[in-house]
C-alpha positions as CSV (number, residue, x, y, z in Angstrom):
1,M,14.7,10.9,-6.9
2,I,12.4,13.5,-7.7
3,M,14.0,17.2,-6.8
4,A,11.4,19.4,-6.0
5,G,10.3,22.4,-7.8
6,T,10.2,19.9,-10.9
7,P,7.1,19.7,-12.7
8,V,6.4,16.3,-10.7
9,A,6.6,17.8,-7.7
10,D,4.0,20.0,-8.3
11,F,1.2,17.2,-9.0
12,G,0.9,15.9,-5.3
13,K,0.9,19.7,-3.8
14,Q,-1.9,20.4,-6.6
15,L,-4.3,17.3,-5.3
16,K,-3.4,18.5,-1.7
17,R,-4.7,22.1,-2.4
18,A,-7.4,21.4,-4.0
19,R,-8.4,18.9,-1.0
20,E,-7.8,21.4,1.6
21,T,-9.8,24.3,-0.7
22,R,-12.8,22.2,-0.4
23,G,-12.1,21.7,3.5
24,I,-11.6,17.9,3.2
25,S,-9.4,15.7,5.2
26,L,-7.6,12.5,4.2
27,R,-9.8,10.1,6.1
28,Q,-13.1,11.3,4.9
29,I,-11.7,10.6,1.2
30,A,-10.5,7.2,2.2
31,A,-13.7,6.3,4.5
32,V,-15.7,7.2,1.3
33,T,-13.3,5.5,-1.3
34,K,-12.0,2.5,0.8
35,I,-8.7,3.5,0.0
36,S,-5.9,3.5,2.8
37,V,-5.1,7.0,4.1
38,G,-1.5,5.8,4.0
39,A,-2.4,5.4,0.0
40,L,-3.5,8.6,-0.3
41,E,-0.7,10.5,1.8
42,A,1.6,8.7,-0.5
43,L,-0.2,10.3,-3.7
44,E,-0.1,13.6,-2.1
45,R,4.0,13.5,-1.7
46,N,4.2,11.9,-4.9
47,D,5.8,8.6,-3.3
48,I,4.3,6.3,-6.6
49,S,6.5,3.7,-4.9
50,R,3.8,3.2,-2.1
51,L,0.8,3.0,-4.5
52,P,0.0,-0.4,-6.0
53,G,1.1,0.2,-9.8
54,G,-1.1,0.1,-13.0
55,I,-4.8,0.1,-13.4
56,F,-5.0,0.6,-9.3
57,S,-2.8,3.4,-9.1
58,R,-5.1,5.6,-11.7
59,G,-7.8,4.5,-10.0
60,I,-6.7,5.9,-6.6
61,V,-6.2,8.8,-8.3
62,R,-9.4,8.8,-9.9
63,S,-11.5,8.3,-6.9
64,Y,-9.7,11.4,-5.5
65,A,-10.2,13.8,-8.1
66,L,-13.9,12.8,-7.8
67,E,-14.1,13.5,-3.8
68,V,-12.1,17.0,-4.4
69,G,-14.2,18.5,-7.3
70,L,-11.3,17.9,-10.1
71,D,-12.0,16.0,-13.4
72,A,-11.3,13.0,-12.8
73,E,-10.4,12.2,-16.4
74,Q,-8.0,15.2,-16.9
75,T,-5.9,14.6,-13.8
76,V,-5.3,10.9,-14.2
77,R,-3.7,12.2,-17.9
78,E,-2.1,14.4,-15.9
79,F,-0.8,11.9,-13.5
80,I,0.3,9.4,-16.3
81,E,2.2,12.4,-17.8
82,K,3.8,13.5,-14.6
83,F,4.6,10.0,-14.0
84,P,5.9,8.0,-17.1
85,H,6.5,4.8,-15.7
86,D,6.0,1.4,-16.6
87,S,4.2,0.7,-13.4
88,V,1.6,3.6,-14.2
89,T,0.7,3.8,-17.7
90,A,0.9,-0.5,-18.0
91,G,-2.6,-1.1,-19.2
92,S,-3.5,2.6,-20.0
93,P,-6.1,3.4,-22.3
94,H,-4.7,6.7,-22.1
95,V,-1.0,5.1,-23.2
96,P,-1.3,3.4,-27.0
97,Q,-1.0,-0.2,-26.4
98,E,-0.9,-3.5,-28.6
99,D,-3.6,-5.3,-29.0
100,H,-2.3,-8.8,-27.2
101,A,-5.6,-10.6,-28.0
102,A,-5.7,-9.8,-32.1
103,I,-2.2,-10.7,-32.3
104,E,-2.6,-13.9,-30.6
105,S,-5.6,-14.8,-32.4
106,E,-4.0,-14.0,-35.6
107,R,-1.2,-16.3,-34.9
108,E,-3.6,-18.9,-34.1
109,S,-5.6,-18.8,-36.7
110,A,-2.1,-18.8,-39.0
111,A,-1.3,-22.0,-37.5
112,T,-4.3,-23.5,-37.9
113,A,-4.8,-23.0,-41.7
114,V,-1.0,-24.4,-41.9
115,T,-1.8,-27.7,-39.6
116,L,-5.3,-28.0,-41.9
117,V,-3.4,-27.5,-45.1
118,G,-0.8,-30.3,-43.9
119,I,-3.9,-32.7,-42.8
120,S,-6.3,-32.1,-46.2
121,I,-3.5,-33.0,-48.5
122,P,-2.9,-36.6,-47.7
123,I,-6.9,-36.7,-46.9
124,I,-7.2,-35.3,-50.6
125,G,-5.0,-37.9,-52.0
126,I,-6.4,-41.3,-50.7
127,I,-10.3,-40.2,-51.4
128,L,-8.7,-40.2,-55.2
129,Y,-7.1,-43.1,-54.9
130,M,-9.8,-44.6,-53.2
131,T,-12.3,-43.5,-55.8
132,L,-10.2,-44.4,-58.8
133,W,-8.8,-47.7,-57.9
134,S,-11.4,-49.0,-55.4
135,P,-14.1,-51.5,-56.2
136,R,-17.5,-49.2,-55.5
137,T,-18.5,-50.6,-52.0
138,P,-22.4,-50.4,-51.1
139,A,-24.1,-46.9,-50.2
140,R,-24.5,-46.6,-46.8
141,P,-28.1,-47.0,-45.7
142,P,-29.9,-43.7,-45.1
143,D,-30.8,-44.0,-41.5
144,A,-27.5,-45.2,-40.3
145,A,-26.5,-43.7,-37.1
146,R,-24.2,-40.5,-37.6
147,V,-21.5,-39.5,-35.1
148,A,-20.3,-35.8,-34.7
149,P,-16.9,-34.8,-34.6
150,A,-15.6,-34.6,-31.2
151,D,-14.2,-30.9,-31.8
152,Q,-17.7,-30.2,-32.5
153,A,-19.1,-31.8,-29.8
154,A,-16.6,-29.8,-27.3
155,A,-17.4,-27.0,-29.1
156,I,-19.4,-24.2,-27.1
157,P,-22.8,-24.5,-28.1
158,V,-24.5,-21.1,-29.8
159,A,-28.1,-20.7,-29.3
160,A,-30.5,-18.8,-31.4
161,E,-30.3,-16.0,-28.8
162,P,-27.1,-14.4,-27.4
163,L,-25.9,-14.0,-24.1
164,R,-27.3,-10.4,-22.7
165,F,-24.8,-9.0,-20.3
166,E,-25.7,-5.8,-18.8
167,L,-22.9,-4.5,-15.7
168,A,-23.6,-1.1,-13.8
169,V,-20.5,0.9,-11.6
170,S,-21.2,2.0,-8.4
171,R,-17.5,3.6,-7.7
172,A,-14.7,4.1,-9.8
173,V,-13.1,1.2,-11.6
174,H,-11.3,0.0,-14.6
175,L,-12.6,-3.0,-17.0
176,E,-11.1,-4.6,-19.4
177,I,-13.6,-7.0,-22.0
178,D,-13.2,-9.5,-24.5
179,V,-16.6,-10.7,-26.2
180,D,-16.3,-14.2,-28.2
181,G,-12.0,-13.9,-27.8
182,I,-12.4,-10.0,-29.3
183,R,-11.1,-7.2,-27.5
184,H,-14.8,-5.1,-26.8
185,D,-13.9,-2.5,-24.4
186,A,-11.0,-1.2,-22.1
187,R,-11.1,1.6,-19.7
188,D,-11.8,3.6,-16.6
189,L,-15.3,4.1,-15.6
190,V,-17.2,6.2,-12.8
191,A,-20.0,5.5,-10.3
192,G,-23.1,5.3,-12.2
193,E,-22.2,4.0,-15.9
194,R,-23.4,0.9,-17.4
195,L,-22.7,-1.3,-19.9
196,A,-24.6,-3.9,-22.1
197,F,-23.2,-6.0,-25.2
198,D,-23.9,-9.6,-26.4
199,A,-21.9,-12.4,-26.7
200,D,-23.0,-15.5,-29.0
201,H,-20.2,-17.6,-27.5
202,G,-19.0,-15.7,-23.9
203,M,-17.3,-13.2,-22.2
204,R,-14.1,-12.4,-20.3
205,L,-14.0,-9.7,-17.7
206,T,-10.9,-8.1,-16.1
207,V,-11.8,-5.9,-13.3
208,S,-9.9,-3.7,-11.0
209,D,-12.7,-3.5,-7.9
210,A,-14.7,-6.5,-8.0
211,A,-17.1,-5.3,-5.4
212,A,-18.0,-2.3,-7.7
213,V,-19.3,-4.0,-10.3
214,Q,-23.0,-5.3,-10.6
215,L,-23.5,-7.8,-13.3
216,S,-26.8,-9.2,-15.0
217,I,-27.0,-12.5,-17.2
218,N,-30.2,-12.7,-19.8
219,G,-31.6,-9.9,-17.3
220,Q,-31.0,-12.2,-14.2
221,P,-28.7,-10.5,-11.3
222,A,-25.4,-12.5,-11.2
223,V,-23.6,-13.5,-8.1
224,P,-21.1,-11.1,-6.5
225,L,-18.1,-11.0,-8.3
226,G,-15.6,-10.3,-5.4
227,D,-14.4,-8.3,-2.5
228,V,-14.0,-4.6,-2.1
229,N,-10.6,-3.7,-4.0
230,Q,-10.3,-7.3,-5.3
231,A,-8.6,-7.4,-8.8
232,R,-10.4,-10.3,-10.2
233,T,-10.8,-12.1,-14.2
234,V,-13.7,-14.0,-14.9
235,E,-14.8,-16.1,-17.8
236,I,-18.5,-16.8,-18.5
237,D,-19.8,-18.6,-21.6
238,R,-22.9,-21.0,-22.0
239,R,-21.5,-23.9,-20.3
240,N,-21.0,-22.2,-17.1
241,Y,-23.0,-19.0,-17.0
242,A,-25.9,-20.6,-14.8
243,S,-23.4,-20.7,-11.9
244,F,-23.1,-17.3,-12.0
245,L,-26.5,-16.4,-11.5
246,A,-27.5,-15.3,-7.9
247,S,-30.7,-17.6,-8.0
248,Q,-28.7,-20.3,-8.5
């Protein structure tokens, strides 16, 4: 248990002091941010066990700071510093993180390379045997039908023009974006921020508040990604992006 008088105990008091200085009530903050009064009270008491954890706890701190006129980024950093617990720091851009997507991609590439080498050796041996010892067979007619490999048929198509994604944020939210299987961005955004990027195949989007993000694809508005304060992950590529368009 945190003893009174320690630096940690001052964090909630500092937030409360800033709120009271501006003459703002917890209910007013709750009405604007859609955060429950109970969670805001827990934050002022330094009772992080009552907070949802991870990006959601930091999102609450960020929203509170914006409403009482504090520097949101600095307040989130102080929150992480005062409460360096896994439940608070998980996934934070202010804490060094391993790029799990890159590590997993490297592992998959290495496994694929080993598999291809194992397959290629016997195939090369068969080709050499057929070339050196088998009688020649008639050449294949030039108009013979050609069948595409199964893996090529199942692959996500790549068009000349990339998919264009644009995101607009209506309130504080945390986003994690992978483009074509590679981590593109992971950070907290404030209301009014916009992001735009292209993808050859598709993208994976993880958002802490689905209703706070408006998405458009190739200049066309997309359907809502979810409800208020709903954490959600969506994967959009050339095979399914049409189902996300509002006009569909």
